PATILUM-976694 format. One record per residue (C-alpha): residue number from 1; residue in one letter; x, y negated, z. Coordinates in pm, 1 decimal. Each point is the difference from the previous one (the first is absolute). Example, Ala and Ser with C-alpha at 12.3 -4.5 7.8 and 13.67 -1.06 7.14 Angstrom:
BEGIN
+-----+--------+----------+----------+----------+
| num | residu |        X |        Y |        Z |
+-----+--------+----------+----------+----------+
|   1 |      A |   1230.0 |    450.0 |    780.0 |
|   2 |      S |    137.0 |   -344.0 |    -66.0 |
+-----+--------+----------+----------+----------+
This chain:
BEGIN
+-----+--------+----------+----------+----------+
| num | residu |        X |        Y |        Z |
+-----+--------+----------+----------+----------+
|   1 |      M |    678.0 |    681.3 |  -1160.5 |
|   2 |      T |   -291.7 |     78.1 |    225.9 |
|   3 |      I |   -215.5 |   -116.9 |    284.2 |
|   4 |      T |   -216.1 |    260.0 |    173.1 |
|   5 |      I |   -317.5 |    -90.8 |    184.5 |
|   6 |      T |   -138.9 |    292.6 |    198.4 |
|   7 |      E |   -366.6 |     88.4 |    -31.5 |
|   8 |      L |    -82.2 |   -139.9 |    344.6 |
|   9 |      A |    190.4 |   -325.3 |    -61.8 |
|  10 |      E |   -174.0 |    -39.3 |   -336.2 |
|  11 |      L |   -338.7 |     49.5 |    166.2 |
|  12 |      R |     74.8 |   -265.8 |    264.4 |
|  13 |      L |    127.7 |   -248.6 |   -260.0 |
|  14 |      R |   -301.5 |     56.3 |   -228.3 |
|  15 |      T |   -227.0 |    -54.7 |    301.8 |
|  16 |      F |    163.2 |   -339.9 |     59.4 |
|  17 |      L |    -32.4 |    -92.3 |   -367.7 |
|  18 |      R |   -362.9 |    101.3 |    -38.7 |
|  19 |      G |    -93.9 |   -168.9 |    326.5 |
|  20 |      T |     70.9 |   -345.1 |   -143.0 |
|  21 |      P |   -292.0 |   -200.1 |   -142.6 |
|  22 |      D |    179.9 |    -83.8 |   -326.4 |
|  23 |      Y |    106.8 |    357.9 |    -82.6 |
|  24 |      T |     78.0 |     79.1 |   -363.4 |
|  25 |      P |    162.4 |    313.6 |   -145.2 |
|  26 |      E |    302.3 |   -210.5 |   -104.9 |
|  27 |      R |     86.3 |    -69.1 |    362.3 |
|  28 |      G |    276.7 |    188.4 |    171.0 |
|  29 |      V |    250.8 |    -26.1 |    277.8 |
|  30 |      R |    332.6 |   -178.2 |    -14.9 |
|  31 |      L |    277.7 |    201.5 |    162.7 |
|  32 |      A |    309.5 |   -208.6 |     60.6 |
|  33 |      V |    310.4 |    -45.1 |    208.6 |
|  34 |      K |     73.4 |   -328.5 |    173.0 |
|  35 |      D |    283.8 |   -128.1 |    215.0 |
|  36 |      G |    -72.6 |     50.4 |    366.7 |
|  37 |      G |    -38.9 |    253.0 |    273.8 |
|  38 |      C |    265.7 |    133.8 |    232.0 |
|  39 |      N |    191.5 |    176.4 |   -278.7 |
|  40 |      G |     -7.6 |   -267.7 |   -270.9 |
|  41 |      Y |   -290.1 |    103.9 |   -224.4 |
|  42 |      E |   -361.2 |     66.5 |     77.8 |
|  43 |      Y |   -281.0 |    152.8 |   -201.3 |
|  44 |      D |   -290.2 |   -212.9 |   -117.5 |
|  45 |      I |   -338.2 |    121.5 |   -129.6 |
|  46 |      K |   -266.5 |   -243.0 |   -120.1 |
|  47 |      I |   -313.4 |     14.9 |   -210.4 |
|  48 |      A |     64.2 |   -144.2 |   -347.3 |
|  49 |      N |   -249.4 |   -101.8 |   -267.7 |
|  50 |      A |    227.7 |     98.3 |   -288.0 |
|  51 |      P |    364.5 |     74.9 |    -73.5 |
|  52 |      K |    240.3 |   -283.0 |    -76.0 |
|  53 |      P |    154.1 |      6.3 |   -349.0 |
|  54 |      D |    330.5 |    157.6 |    112.6 |
|  55 |      D |   -149.7 |    250.6 |    249.5 |
|  56 |      R |     22.8 |    374.1 |    -37.8 |
|  57 |      V |   -337.8 |    164.8 |     37.9 |
|  58 |      V |    -18.6 |    343.1 |    162.0 |
|  59 |      E |   -329.5 |    186.8 |      6.7 |
|  60 |      S |    -81.8 |    240.8 |    278.9 |
|  61 |      G |   -337.9 |    155.3 |    -74.0 |
|  62 |      S |   -227.6 |   -299.2 |    -48.9 |
|  63 |      L |    228.3 |   -233.1 |    196.7 |
|  64 |      K |    227.0 |   -248.4 |   -177.0 |
|  65 |      V |    323.0 |    -98.7 |    173.4 |
|  66 |      F |    188.0 |   -310.7 |   -119.1 |
|  67 |      V |    373.3 |    -31.4 |     71.3 |
|  68 |      D |    213.7 |   -303.7 |    -84.7 |
|  69 |      P |    339.5 |     49.2 |   -169.6 |
|  70 |      T |    197.6 |   -108.7 |    308.0 |
|  71 |      S |   -171.9 |    254.3 |    225.7 |
|  72 |      W |      1.4 |    288.0 |   -247.9 |
|  73 |      P |    360.5 |    120.5 |     54.8 |
|  74 |      L |    -54.6 |     -0.7 |    377.5 |
|  75 |      L |   -330.0 |    189.5 |    -28.3 |
|  76 |      D |     87.5 |    252.0 |   -271.4 |
|  77 |      G |    -76.6 |    347.1 |    135.2 |
|  78 |      I |   -196.0 |   -121.8 |    304.3 |
|  79 |      V |   -285.6 |    204.2 |    144.6 |
|  80 |      V |   -281.2 |   -199.8 |    160.5 |
|  81 |      D |   -213.3 |    199.1 |    242.0 |
|  82 |      Y |   -268.8 |    -87.1 |    252.1 |
|  83 |      I |     19.9 |    129.7 |    357.2 |
|  84 |      D |   -304.0 |     15.3 |    223.0 |
|  85 |      S |     68.1 |    148.7 |    342.7 |
|  86 |      L |    -62.2 |    -69.3 |    367.4 |
|  87 |      L |    330.3 |   -185.8 |     36.5 |
|  88 |      E |     14.0 |   -192.6 |   -324.5 |
|  89 |      S |   -175.9 |    -74.6 |   -323.4 |
|  90 |      G |    114.8 |   -182.4 |   -307.7 |
|  91 |      F |    210.2 |     33.4 |   -310.9 |
|  92 |      K |    322.8 |    197.3 |     21.6 |
|  93 |      F |    283.2 |    -51.7 |   -247.7 |
|  94 |      T |    257.0 |    264.9 |    -89.9 |
|  95 |      N |    259.5 |   -181.0 |   -208.7 |
|  96 |      P |    300.0 |    183.5 |   -149.4 |
|  97 |      N |    173.2 |   -337.1 |    -49.2 |
|  98 |      A |     -1.4 |    -82.5 |    371.6 |
|  99 |      T |    327.2 |     56.3 |    181.7 |
| 100 |      A |   -150.0 |   -104.4 |    334.9 |
| 101 |      T |   -351.1 |    -63.3 |    130.0 |
| 102 |      C |   -140.3 |   -156.3 |    312.8 |
| 103 |      G |   -203.4 |    183.2 |    260.2 |
| 104 |      C |   -331.6 |   -127.6 |   -134.6 |
| 105 |      G |     83.0 |    115.8 |   -354.6 |
| 106 |      K |    -99.8 |   -330.0 |   -159.7 |
| 107 |      S |    354.0 |   -131.6 |    -46.7 |
| 108 |      F |    302.5 |    147.3 |   -174.5 |
| 109 |      Q |    352.9 |    -61.2 |   -116.8 |
| 110 |      A |    130.5 |     98.6 |   -344.1 |
| 111 |      A |    343.3 |    120.6 |   -107.0 |
| 112 |      G |    262.9 |   -252.2 |    -98.2 |
| 113 |      D |      8.5 |   -369.7 |     79.0 |
| 114 |      C |   -347.2 |    -77.9 |   -133.2 |
| 115 |      S |   -190.3 |     11.3 |    333.5 |
| 116 |      P |    -60.3 |   -335.2 |    166.2 |
| 117 |      T |     80.6 |    -41.1 |    367.3 |
| 118 |      G |   -262.4 |    151.9 |    228.0 |
| 119 |      V |   -168.7 |   -170.3 |    290.0 |
| 120 |      P |    -50.7 |    164.3 |    340.8 |
| 121 |      C |   -323.6 |    193.0 |     41.2 |
| 122 |      S |   -240.8 |   -155.9 |    245.6 |
+-----+--------+----------+----------+----------+
């Protein structure tokens, strides 16, 4: 079971972490999946002070990534990259568990009946 954070994505995430006034080395980012988006699930990244007791902790260089047990099966094998171009910039997710994704790449559907109902993109 793996989660891959590319070098550029790791750099961007560490920049966010270290830019906060209450930075400590225990801090990390919480990568999760939540119901929503036009395909049923959407990705969620937040700064977290510490892992929760049942989280899996993945280390990418000096970055700690916390993943809750509900999100883990939907994120196993994901590659998180950061794109910075003239047309777009932001995190890009390549998820082997996604059977469909929306045009913006922030929402996906998973195999089987586990995906919630999507909402139209605005």
